[in-house]
Structures are given as C-alpha cells and as structure tokens.
Steps between C-alpha positions, in 0.01 A plus 500: 500500500776739603687426173183572307470844667853583427453402136180711493673816628798447259255481208314802633819697526598403148155588376520842660843561353370385166209742515747791578716400217213505257377854595468690178355853541490556115296190426243606767475849341506433122175693436635804684842490329331480152315819589820668620693388200276721287635820680819678412556612864329430834527741789377492861185659640407280800393149600197523264603692194783536257575774255635388157603625154366321199795618290833647617397839373142507607325649798393313805199267567374323816452124548416256781812379674339155563369424157668746268160599366494867358291740703608821311646465154847657444483818288766740389364791711478301821776613735729315748305679781277217641405430857252263653260553791322186579289410198550840343796617289612851423664552162632796306440559126689756287256744327525643153666801661775287653395535863396207726138464613396228749205278541385214718394146384376201695633149486273412213641790289190716532575868509384640851649855467554633152847605385484872582683547831846640555603228739337190681669322773657521853873530438649713766208555753391163665125450494265239642460202272148602391591853381687606171589860437384654175659830394399787268735798502552601861182336631432138577224261609497144599355189343366248742575139390223361726217717374653566154418873538712805434469789751489861355839627376511782753785426743808722507833384344683829554868500426452165337534323830370171372782473252792660686777242437762722671282515815467122488881455468591743780241383741271813513217325325335422840375865509344465146340173611342672810367777272338233278368291789336803677312597201364143458425454872771245536691660783544182687634306195855382503716222361653246735871484467623191319708271721819361341618172648875505532662164460822426678744360254641164554847599368734785574769657287846501650779704343851392547778702329424481127237243492163424654288194593179399664467339847178355654351609839745266673779677338599214279635591153252377242625646172829524304702826490377780278642837401451780745168604343286210630167657580146431601287474190155391593299464826134382497346240718602220500783551246834685502767541247845660474715607213865402493779579254819313408775596261416396141822293412381470140524872441812692416356790702643473856192682638253264331269310743240226483190544710314216679166481662531329844216383719480525879676167532802626331448294186551653157162490317634634160716754323327840474578792267389805709516659835155645454217326690136567382372369835263257331362255752455217244815497279835652464644608157842319470562628153243749373287370214669160518527336840275500803488331840160412653540558868246259656573204276881562477468458120741672252359535147669628187311673228610455137664798326263735321230508774385778731245506786146606398324391806642488868208570721390138506796407725253466796331233298835343419586575145648766268478565128738600221460601132737402217593837348530349158232236475257653754450158653415502880699296748361435844716360781377398848682482832556131469695550167221376264486691166216552247516670160200643341476600138659380180808684354399698193608392158830662440504777248810611315605849611550734204814723541427838329845613615805288491837487683794425275757222593752773569264671753420167664864399531590843635234474773605150598852627579359670797385182658690377814515183701227635726287713259300394210384698192139559600351774267604754238289812428566663167399862424436642165441868394332685226666772291370758741692342794179366667487146636328291236534143614595330827556121469568264780674166424506226768759222534332210672806284511514518127786597272259707292286790617125458529267793455359618839312812388527785243351847552447748214463867583280746313503887551260782439591828329642632826732192532307367790449127513137437398511124460713192577434160359638183643578170334634179658529256219148356501149637415498860375662823628279682747486848644630568858289720729681823527254627757511205746395624843786541744477567872492881585830607649530793743831681470650715784787756441716692738589867482771445249235340273660157540278191514508372854230228484241330269197339645268259321193322635348188342195375673595465869874502437724804522833527328756770568849596390707762676801683367795678670763713310864581537651854471526465130137434452547129430268242656699365785256245645156364429275298728198294393203451733212264487193582718725701733768235527857548363569228238821614345770770499731603211811713522666647187854584387572746216797596280612857437236533222216419737452165343388215729786250531346270768182434693531303819167338606417396850203292621429418864817699596719264295684558175301327226623620157741748336406645158798645314484711182797559254518765228706564183696813396185644360329463844270234376393209720668187381472254783252438798617224736284355779720345774343303790616511861751213435675723246379284199349660193151370447413701194680748269356733241730617214410811275619541149458819282487561125715751304249788593530436865156345549446180689512199259512200730436414864649162573381330823704213672335309782629259756269189448511133577616258229148411401428868461218524237221726606656738750598747215141504378383607844742788498359640175241776500139368560329404184130591489281246320440556131133584431289225366449494118176663381482748787 
C-alpha cells in the first residue's frame, strides 16, 4: 500500500511538471493574437483598453485589450491624446484648422460628448473616480460617469491651473487642486499616499581595491570579481539584479568592458549591452531589439534580425509582439519561450533602381569599412542646374556586395524656389507624395536678454519634453540638458575649435558618460566625418561626407557596428517610409 502511495505521488509530481512544461500562452490566445497582428502598433491605455495604429503613418484607434475587437476605428485625425475613465474614453481629434478638439465615447464606441471641447481628462488635478473634467477656454465642468451627465461649463480655470505642468513639477499644484475642489464642493477630497514596499536585498556589493563582488547576508562571497563599477541594477519584489563589468579581452581597446546581468544569488544570467534600466517588472532588455530576459520564468529569448517591438503592454499576460520590418509578418513570444508567427511573407518584388552607383563608387565606399564597422547605407544627392536639391537616394547594404534601393525622394519647387512637393519611391508600387504639412507638436521657445534660445518645451498628450541651453562667453552652446516630465534624462557638453565649429559632444545619462560624438572638418570648413563613440571608447557608427566640385554635399556614407548576421538593422536606421497610396484612389 505504501509503495502504491509513493508511486502515485511520483506520477502526480511528474504530471504537474508536464503540465508546467506544456504551458503555451500563445496557443491559448490565438484569436487575440490574430486581431493584434492586424495592427501596426499597439499602445497602452489601461487593463481594459488598448490604443492602436492600423498603419504606421495613421492616427490612433481604440480596441478591447481582452479580445482585440475595435471600439473606435483608427483615423488620420485621431490624436495620441487618449485616456480612459471607467467605461468612458476621452480622445482628441485634429480639426481642419489644425487644433485639437476632444470628445468622449463609451466602451461600445458610441459618442457621449461630441468633439468640440478644448480638453477632457484629469491629468494634473486628481478627481474622484466618477468625475471627469471637461474644459472650454478658461472654464470647465465635470462629466459624471455614474449618471452620464455633464454639468454646466461654468467653473473657473483662471491662470490655467488645471493644466499648469510647471506647478505640478515643482509641487505647488496642491493650491490649484484646492481651488478646483472648493468650487465643486469637494473640500474633503484627497488622495491617499501610495505606499512603496522596500525590499531588503539578499546581496550586498563589496568594493575591494580595483574590483567588486557580491556577498550574501552572512557575508559569504557569492559572485566572482568584477570591475569597480559593479552596481545595483533592478529591485522589485521578489527579484533583484546587479550589473557587473569585466575587461573585454577580445578587444584591442584597453578600456573595453563586457557587461553581465547578475541575480541576487551572484549568478551571471546573461551578457547585457547597456547600463540603462527601463524598470520593467516583467522583462529586461539584454540587447535592445534582439535579446530579452523574462524575469519570473528566467527565460532568455533571442529575436531574429530585422524585427522590432510593436506591442509590449501584454507583458502582464505573459507575451510580447514583434514585426518584421521587411515582410511585415508578426512574431509573438511568450514568457516560456514559445514563438508564433502570423502572416505570410509577401511575394518578393524586384526593386527598380532609378539611380545607380558605379563600381568605382562602390569600391571607394567599401574602403572605409573596418573590422568593427560595416557599410550600412549610402545617401546620394543630386542637384538641378539652379543648385537646388533635385534627388536624394538612399542605398542600403543588407550584408550584400551590391546596394539595394531604400528610398528615393524627388523635390519640386514653386516660382519662389520653395519646395512645393516631394515624391517618394522605394522600388515597388508607384511613387507617392509625402505630406509636407504633417502635424508636429507645438514647441514653446524661451529666450534670454541676449536673444539666445535657453529652452524649448513641447507637450504631446500628457507628456512634456524640454531642452535647456547654456552658453559660454563666445556665444557658443556650452551645455544642453534634456528633461522628460520634469526628470533629467541626459546632459551634453560641447567643445569647439577657433572657428566656433563643434568638435565634440560628450553625452551623459544617469550621471555617467554614455557617448562621445566627434565632428571633423576639411580645409573649406565642411563637415567630413561624424563619429559616435560609446563609453568603452569603441566607435559604434561613423558618418562620412563627400562633396562635389561645386562644394555641395554629394554622398553621406554610414558605417554601423552590427553583428555578423546583420541584415535589417540598416533598414531600421533609414527614414520612415510612409505606405504608398492604394491604386485607384
């Protein structure tokens, strides 16, 4: 009897292991994946809704996160500004005048408030879950999601307190909130502070002379020795990771280092390419656009060359989506390493080269290639007799000895020599017109007393971008800083020659040196080389510039540091290609 029980438990354990081994999130969600595969991009709204693009150049639409069913169709004038409030969604649409007007729809797509309001949504002033602020000029009202009724637009928004991003950033928005609450009779309303659970790490970094290592809580050494810059990389219950560096013995650069992701037990998980940590609770980018580590399943997956992420918000559900830049096939990968490809590759069409590169040109460009850098792209510029740019043609080298047409733009001018039309051709279908009036985010510029630009501020939806500039005694930009929603994300410092030409730009992120961009000039003060050097001192990309006999730019030659199987990275670096219009339209 006892032996039978033992045998039963062994079979039960094996059965449970077998069930775990057979988990396939993709197979269980095939209907949803087939819906998502129809989109060009999928963005996050909340646990119930997603926003999507039907085509890369289109506006946004709204769909169900659970089923992928479309709630609001993607249209060109639909903006990125979308927010959800229970079963209601606020969305902006660009009008014929170019401004953005907001409306409200329900979860069935029915328009509840027409698209005629300056702004709908609670972005900076917290409100009870049932109330959504609706603005017209300097007045506002509230839409009640429980009663589906809009109050009169009579409340005061003096000094634009509802949208004062500066006040929100420096902590003075509480006065604005009290002003709003008192008008609505919400004097007692407040938001409970969010508690953050601090997890005590299992490992501790010990620095000893020129190396560092990890010890556990007992003080036992649990990792090998790393260079001095061993650092904490990720802390989120119940996981912790560190980043260690060792000398790259395969490089001729004595400063070159290899980075490794290390778990809380001191074990190396994988090699990693970057110090930057996105803070994602589900996965870590080991090599951006190529290799990922799923945290809870300890799975490392590698994506084939030529793919980029088009959906990431389903990480909570356990999968991620990629699109093949060339074939447009969709590849889904779940946290267990299962993969599923949706869509058939298109029948290949032969690209027609309207402009050619001679063998002499090709051989000349190939002489620039080094052991670390590959010939990625050549852009050729041609000019009319008037000196105006006539054609700009991009040739891609996808691991091929011969150039492949990437795109070709033809410029047309009016009587005042102003560009009136640009047509693009990329080897298939027919040439099509580019949109010269494509909407761009409004940028606020601030100048000092010397009429020097000191900051640019742009706001897209709920996100605020800012760049600040400081100058030296000669009027040169000495330093720039970039800010994202009030947080410093990068700093650049510049060096000049006696002719006030930029020689070098040092870029710092998270207080650490990230990249150096150097520029070289010829005797005619023309830019001839732009070199991108990473923190290890290795050139990761170089642009060379060549000029014709009249001094005009004739070639731009791009060299990239790419893996051996390098095929589609160059395509991704090319300018975005809008879809050609369908025939007959």
